[in-house]
Structure formats: structure tokens, C-alpha cells
N, C-alpha and C positions, 0 to 999 in steps of 0.2 A: 504493500500500500504506500509506503514511503517513496519508493521508486516512481510509482505512478504520479504522486503529488509533485515530485521533483521534475518529471518530464513535462507535466502540465504547466508548472511554474516557469520552466525554461521556455516553453513555447509562448507563454504569455509575454515574457520579456522580449522575445524576438519580434512579436507583432505589436508591441506597444508603440505609442507615438514617440517615445523617447529614443527608441532604437533607430528611427529614421531622421534624427536631427543631423543637420549638415554642419560640418566644421571646415573652414570658418563660416560663421553665419552670413546670410546674404549681405551684399554691400548696398549702400545708398542711404540717403538721408530719410527716405520715406518708410524705411523698415522700422516698425515700432520697437523701441528699446535698444536700438543699435547705437553703438558708440561711434564717435567721429573717427574717420580714417586720417591719421596724421603722418606726415613724412617721417621716416626712420632712416637714419644714416647708417649704412653698413660699410665699415672700413675694411678693405681687403687686408688680410694678414698673410705675409709671405713666409709662413712657417707651416709645415705639414702637421696634421693632427698627431701623428706618431711622435714628433719632436715636442709638441706642446705637452703631451702626456708624460714624456720622459723628463720634461723640465718641471713637473710637479702640478700640472693642470688637473683639476678634479672633474670627473664626469658628472653632469647635473641631470641631463635628460638624453634619451635616445628613442628614436622612432624609425620605422621602416618607410622608405620611399621607393619609387619605381626603380631607380638606379642603385640604391644601396641605403645605408643608414644616414640619418641626419642627427647629429649630436650637438649638445650644448655643453661646453666646458667652462670652468671658472679658473682663471689664472690670476692670482693676486686679487685686484678689485675689478678685473676685466672679465666680461662674459663674452664668449666666442662661440659662434655657430659654425659648424663644419658639415659640409656635404661630402660624403664618402662615395666615390664611384668605384664599384667593384671591378675586378679584372674580368675581361670577357663579357662586359655588359652590353653587347650588341655592336660595339665598335671594333676597332683594330687594336685596342689597348690590351696588353697582357699583364699589367700590374695595377693594383689598386691605387687610386689617387684621392686627394682631398682638396677641397676649396674651403678656406676658412675666412670668416668675416667677424670683426669686432663689433659688438652692438653698443658699446659705451666707451 
């Protein structure tokens, strides 16, 4: 009986309105409760993710993207977002690379 309740509960979550929420939310000033879109400066960092981690940067977040993970690290007082492109991700590249941007 507990398994049946678990399955029914799981199905309810999958079909709930919360499961269809989009992230990020729709853009535009006419969307109720939407925050303003403000310019954010991303400064390119000419250091690969591997070196940032070896220099003591701490991993804050990680998520999967189409080409590979997108991670946020903190090094000192600086937050840095890195896009990791895996080896063999549809191009002719055979090694993983990263593009990092300072957010502050």
C-alpha cells in the first residue's frame, strides 16, 4: 500500500502546475511579478577552470548544459562563472575547455 501511495504521489508531482514552471521566467515588463532585467557585466577571465580550482577557488554551484557543465566558483571575494565544453562535443575538439567570466 505504501508503494502505491508513493507512485500516486510521484505522478501527482509530475503533473502539477509547479513541474511545468519555466526557468528563467518569461521576460518583459508586462509579466506580473517579474523583476526588471538589468545589465550585468561579465568580465572574461583568462585562466582555465582547472587552474582556478588549483589556486584555491571553491565550487559554489554546478548544473548541466547542452555542451557540458556550467559552474560557479568563488575565489577570494570574486564569483566566477565557467562554461565547460567537453571533449568531442560535436566539434573537432578532442580536449575539454572552459570559458570563465567574473561576475563582480
